[in-house]
Every structure is written in C-alpha cells, then in structure tokens.
C-alpha positions in Angstrom: 5.9 -27.5 3.2 5.5 -25.1 5.9 8.3 -23.4 4.9 6.5 -22.1 1.6 6.9 -18.6 0.4 3.6 -16.8 0.3 3.5 -14.2 -2.5 2.3 -10.6 -1.6 0.7 -7.9 -4.0 0.7 -4.4 -3.2 -1.7 -1.8 -4.2 -1.4 1.9 -3.8 -1.9 4.8 -6.0 1.5 6.3 -4.8 4.6 4.5 -6.4 6.3 6.2 -3.3 4.3 4.3 -0.8 4.7 1.2 -2.8 8.5 1.2 -2.8 8.4 1.9 0.9 6.1 -1.3 1.6 8.7 -3.3 -0.4 11.4 -2.0 1.6 9.8 -2.0 5.5 9.8 -5.2 6.1 12.8 -8.4 4.9 10.0 -9.9 3.0 12.2 -12.8 1.9 14.0 -13.6 5.3 10.1 -13.6 6.7 8.9 -15.8 4.4 7.0 -13.6 1.7 7.6 -12.7 -1.7 6.1 -9.7 -3.6 4.8 -10.9 -6.8 3.6 -8.0 -8.0 2.0 -4.5 -7.6 -0.4 -1.8 -9.1 -1.6 2.0 -8.8 -5.3 1.0 -8.8 -8.0 -1.3 -8.2 -8.9 -2.1 -11.6 -5.2 -2.9 -13.0 -4.7 -4.6 -9.6 -7.3 -7.1 -10.3 -6.6 -8.0 -13.5 -2.9 -8.6 -12.2 -3.9 -10.5 -9.5 -6.0 -12.8 -11.5 -2.6 -13.6 -13.4 -0.6 -13.9 -10.4 -2.9 -15.3 -8.0 -1.0 -13.6 -4.6 -1.7 -15.3 -1.3 -2.2 -11.7 0.0 -2.8 -8.4 -1.1 -1.8 -5.0 0.5 -4.2 -2.5 -0.6 -4.7 1.3 -0.1 -8.5 2.5 0.1 -8.7 5.7 -1.7 -7.3 5.3 -5.4 -8.3 6.4 -9.0 -10.2 4.0 -11.5 -11.2 1.5 -8.4 -10.6 2.2 -4.9 -9.5 -0.4 -2.0 -12.9 -1.5 -1.1 -14.2 -2.1 -4.3 -11.3 -4.3 -5.1 -11.8 -6.2 -1.9 -15.3 -7.1 -2.6 -14.6 -7.9 -6.1 -11.8 -10.3 -4.7 -14.2 -11.9 -2.2 -16.7 -12.9 -5.5 -13.9 -13.9 -7.5 -11.0 -15.1 -5.5 -12.3 -15.6 -2.1 -9.2 -17.6 -0.8 -7.1 -14.4 -1.1 -6.5 -12.6 2.1 -6.6 -8.9 1.8 -4.8 -6.4 4.4 -6.0 -2.7 4.0 -3.2 -0.2 4.6 -4.8 3.5 4.7 -4.5 7.1 5.7 -8.1 7.4 6.5 -9.5 6.7 10.0 -13.3 6.7 9.4 -15.2 4.1 11.1 -17.6 3.7 7.8 -14.4 2.3 6.0 -13.3 0.1 8.3 -16.7 -0.9 9.2 -17.1 -1.9 5.3 -13.8 -3.3 5.1 -14.5 -6.0 7.9 -18.2 -6.6 5.4 -15.7 -7.4 2.8 -13.5 -9.9 4.9 -10.3 -7.8 5.1 -7.9 -9.6 7.5 -6.8 -6.4 8.8 -6.9 -2.7 8.5 -3.8 -0.6 9.7 -3.4 3.3 9.3 -0.5 4.7 7.6 2.1 5.2 8.6 2.5 1.6 9.3 5.4 0.6 11.4 7.8 -2.1 10.7 6.6 -4.0 13.7 2.8 -3.9 13.2 3.0 -4.9 9.4 5.6 -7.9 10.4 3.1 -9.2 13.1 0.2 -8.8 10.6 1.9 -10.8 8.1 2.9 -13.4 10.3 -0.7 -14.0 11.8 -1.5 -14.1 8.2 0.9 -16.4 7.4 0.0 -18.7 10.3 -3.9 -18.6 9.0 -2.6 -19.3 5.6 -0.6 -22.0 6.3 -2.9 -23.7 8.3 -6.0 -23.7 5.8 -3.6 -25.9 3.8 -0.1 -26.1 3.0 0.3 -26.7 -0.4 -3.6 -26.7 -2.1 -4.0 -23.5 -4.5 -7.1 -22.1 -3.9 -7.2 -19.0 -6.0 -6.4 -21.6 -8.6 -9.4 -23.3 -8.1 -11.4 -19.9 -7.6 -10.4 -19.0 -11.0 -11.3 -22.3 -12.8 -14.8 -21.9 -11.2 -14.9 -18.2 -12.9 -13.8 -19.6 -16.1 -16.6 -22.3 -15.8 -18.7 -19.4 -15.1 -17.8 -17.0 -17.5 -17.0 -19.6 -20.2 -13.4 -18.4 -20.5 -11.5 -21.6 -21.5 -8.1 -19.7 -21.6 -8.4 -18.3 -18.0 -9.1 -22.0 -17.4 -6.2 -23.6 -18.7 -4.1 -21.0 -17.4 -5.3 -21.3 -14.1 -4.9 -25.2 -14.6 -1.4 -24.7 -15.6 -0.1 -22.8 -12.5 -2.0 -25.2 -10.4 0.2 -27.9 -11.9 3.1 -26.4 -11.2 2.4 -26.0 -7.9 1.7 -29.2 -7.5 4.8 -30.7 -9.4 6.8 -28.3 -7.0 5.3 -29.7 -3.8 5.9 -33.0 -4.4 9.3 -32.6 -6.2 
C-alpha cells in the first residue's frame, strides 16, 4: 500500500497560477493526483469536505476567504489534511499565523519545481508513515456530521471510507 496515490487540492484566486501548479511537477509519476481546485477559501472548503484530499496547496491572499482562514477551518474540521502555503507574501506575521495553524510548509512564489517536489516527497513520507490506508479525513467528517447532526454528510463520508477500505484489501 506504500504506493498509494496521495490526493492534492489546489487553491489560488489566479487560474494561471492553478494551471501552472498542475504542470510544475509530474504529479502522477511522483505518487500524487490533483483531485480538485478552487479560486477562494470558501469554495475550497466545501470542495475539500467533499473530496477529502490528503494535501491542500493554498495561496494566502484570496477574495471571500483567505488561505489563513481556510487553514484554520481545516485544522478544526479536518485536522488530518496537510496544508502547504504557497504565497507571494514574505511577511513574518503571515508565516507565524500559518505555523500556529499547523501548516506543513510555507513557500514563496514563484516556487521552484525542485522545492515543491522536495516538500511533496517529505509530506508523502509523513502521511504514509502515519497510517497507510486509514482515511483520517473521513473520520473527521463523520465526527463533524455527528456534531452538526448532519446524516447526509456522515453517510457520504462512510461511503468514501468503505470504498477506500474495499480498494485497500482488493
């Protein structure tokens, strides 16, 4: 199971940047699959809850909900999702807040292919060493569905969890 593909969600308000990130490294050759993208934190949060990626790559400054607010929401709702911030803002306060929110890495744009690949490989090692097949994000969603009394969210999360376990033992 060490060869399982990790899923990555990209969040940036600039489509050109999102498209560039998708082409920056050979994702699938390196064990990753892009599972979605969004132009702001609010849209991203909804899509991330549905797709439960392993990793989120996010910009900081975006309309509607910025990357720090997104990261804080993910820490609360889906703590197993790993976050890498990629931003054009080299300000200490942003980096400090990102660290408080538990981000894995903070990189400045333009991010190099080598730096991003190195970060992704370190992140992959961390995620795979945690537990190879256990879908932590689904567990987070199940707990959230119980807190919010949202049966539909719970059933959907259980379905994804079931599919992942079924794939793992096949």
